[in-house]
N, C-alpha and C positions, 0 to 999 in steps of 0.2 A: 412730289416732294415736297413736303411743307416748308416755306419758307425761313416760316419764322423758327422752327427748332433744324438747325443743319448738327452731321453727326460727322468727329473726325472720325477718320482710320486709325484701329490702335494696332500695336505690333504684339503680334501674339505670341503669350509668358511673360511683355513686359508692365502690361496692366491686365488686372484682374476687376471684371466689372464686380460693384456690393450690391449688396439687398441692399435694402434703408437702411438705417439705427432706427430699431424702434423703442431703445432705451438705452439707456448709462450700461445695462449687463454685457449688448452686443458691443459698446465700448473698450469696456472693460478684458474682453474678448479678443478684440482686435491686440491688445499691448500684448493678453498672459499666450496668445493661444504661440507664437514663436519662442514664448522663452521658455515656456513647457517642453516644444517640440526642440529645443534645443542641454535642454537638461536627459531630456528622452535619449539624443542622440551620443551624450557621453555618460549617463549612469543606466542604460538600458533600462528604463524603466519606461512607462509606459503611460508617464500623468497628462500628454496631449489626448490621450480616448478615455479619460475616467467621469463618468457617470456624475461626478460629483458637478465638474464644471460647466456639464449643461443645466444643471438644477439652481446656481448661481446666478446663470445669464440669464434663466427663466423671471425667479426671482428680480431677481434688479431687476430688470426691465417693467414688471411692473411695480415694483416698492417707483423706481423714476420710469417713466417714461418719459419721450419726447417728443411724442402728442400731445394736441391739445387735450384737455379734463371736456369730457363731454357735457352737451349743455343738459343745465338740469333747468326745468320749467314749474316754477309754483303757484298755486293760485292765488284770490286774495287774502287767506287767510297760515298760507306763506306754510299749503301742504303740498307733496308732492304730487306733481300730478301725470 
């Protein structure tokens, strides 16, 4: 085992491992999903499984990503390489 990285035991059911957030869409989904599930259970709807939520998440992730932008290389005349 690598001594630099120690793992802590996780009790099953209490902590769910999450994937790395790609952008603001993932953050909005983390907040909105429990609300949608609550509405589904009270009103008998299926909001949490609609396709619009996934489309919105993907759009927001592209619009506001959390990763660093790609490096753009320019030549001496300021043209893209």
